[in-house]
C-alpha positions in Angstrom: 150.9 -10.2 -3.3 153.4 -12.9 -2.2 152.4 -15.6 0.3 154.5 -13.9 3.0 152.8 -10.5 2.3 149.4 -12.1 2.5 150.2 -13.9 5.8 151.8 -10.7 7.2 148.6 -8.7 6.3 146.3 -11.4 7.8 148.4 -11.6 11.0 148.3 -7.8 11.3 144.5 -7.9 10.9 144.3 -10.4 13.7 146.4 -8.1 15.9 144.3 -5.1 15.1 141.1 -7.0 15.8 142.4 -8.1 19.3 143.5 -4.6 20.0 140.1 -3.1 19.1 138.4 -5.8 21.2 140.7 -5.0 24.2 139.8 -1.3 23.9 136.1 -2.0 23.8 136.2 -4.3 26.8 138.4 -1.9 28.8 135.9 0.9 28.1 133.0 -1.3 29.1 134.8 -2.2 32.4 135.6 1.5 33.0 132.0 2.4 32.5 130.8 -0.3 34.9 133.4 0.7 37.5 132.2 4.3 37.2 128.6 3.3 37.5 129.3 1.3 40.6 131.3 4.1 42.1 128.7 6.7 41.5 125.8 4.7 42.7 124.8 5.8 46.1 122.5 4.3 48.6 119.0 5.4 47.8 115.6 5.0 49.3 114.8 2.5 46.6 116.4 -0.3 48.6 115.9 -3.5 46.7 115.9 -1.7 43.3 119.3 -0.2 44.1 120.8 -3.5 45.2 119.4 -5.2 42.1 121.1 -2.6 39.9 124.4 -3.1 41.7 124.1 -6.8 41.3 123.5 -6.5 37.6 126.5 -4.2 37.3 128.6 -6.8 39.2 127.5 -9.5 36.7 128.4 -7.2 33.8 131.8 -6.6 35.3 132.4 -10.4 35.7 131.4 -11.0 32.1 133.7 -8.3 30.9 136.5 -9.7 33.0 135.9 -13.1 31.3 136.1 -11.4 27.9 139.3 -9.7 29.0 140.8 -13.1 30.0 139.9 -14.6 26.6 141.5 -11.7 24.8 144.6 -12.1 26.9 144.8 -15.7 25.8 144.5 -14.6 22.2 147.2 -12.1 22.8 149.5 -14.8 24.1 148.7 -17.0 21.1 149.4 -14.5 18.3 153.2 -14.5 18.8 153.1 -18.3 18.3 151.6 -17.9 14.8 154.7 -18.6 12.7 154.2 -17.2 9.2 157.7 -17.9 8.2 157.8 -21.7 8.8 157.1 -23.9 5.8 155.7 -27.4 6.2 153.8 -29.8 4.0 150.9 -30.0 6.5 148.5 -27.4 7.9 149.3 -25.9 11.3 149.2 -22.6 13.2 150.4 -20.0 10.7 149.5 -21.9 7.6 147.6 -20.5 4.6 145.5 -23.3 3.4 143.9 -23.0 0.0 140.9 -25.3 -0.6 138.3 -25.7 -3.2 135.9 -23.8 -0.9 138.2 -20.9 0.1 141.5 -20.0 1.6 142.0 -20.3 5.3 144.6 -18.7 7.6 145.1 -20.8 10.7 145.5 -18.2 13.5 142.6 -16.9 15.6 138.9 -17.0 15.0 138.5 -13.6 13.2 136.3 -14.6 10.3 136.5 -13.0 6.8 139.4 -10.7 5.9 139.5 -9.3 2.3 142.9 -8.4 0.8 143.2 -7.2 -2.8 139.6 -8.3 -3.5 140.4 -11.9 -2.3 138.6 -13.4 0.7 140.5 -15.2 3.4 139.0 -16.9 6.4 141.0 -16.5 9.7 140.2 -19.6 11.8 141.5 -20.9 15.1 142.9 -24.5 15.5 140.2 -25.0 18.1 137.4 -24.0 15.8 135.5 -26.9 14.1 136.9 -26.1 10.6 140.4 -25.5 12.2 140.3 -29.0 13.7 139.5 -30.4 10.3 142.3 -28.4 8.6 144.9 -29.2 11.2 147.5 -31.7 9.9 146.0 -32.0 6.4 148.3 -32.1 3.4 148.0 -31.2 -0.2 145.3 -33.3 -2.0 143.8 -34.4 1.3 140.0 -34.3 1.5 137.6 -33.8 4.5 133.9 -33.3 4.9 132.5 -30.3 6.8 129.0 -28.9 7.0 127.8 -31.1 4.1 130.7 -30.0 1.8 133.8 -31.9 0.7 136.9 -29.9 1.0 140.0 -30.6 -1.1 143.4 -29.2 0.0 144.9 -27.4 -3.0 148.0 -26.0 -1.4 149.5 -25.2 2.0 151.9 -22.3 2.5 
């Protein structure tokens, strides 16, 4: 695979992950709304109010997740896989002596053609270390010394 094909596949994996997470959160919210709507006043009193309060908390948490996903959705179009620079930035494929990193969103491990890639966000601890590095730079992270082999 060419570098552009790898970056394209990794970016697509990021989009698919965000879409799946959106679906999951939206289903969770729909379930909570349905549960709140179908809950009727019962003679249980405090028990009923506690259940409604718990559902409201669940709905708030799901809303926060939805907000985070919307931020990721706004970030993905900014991942420029076509630009070439001599330093690591959003959209870079950075090969190190400890693996190859795609600076995009925090997705984790993606395997393409039996090769492992790590999709990381600029805000992630390793992303902060990678940002701005150039070929042959070194940095220490989690007790390991990383050497930048190439940046595409």
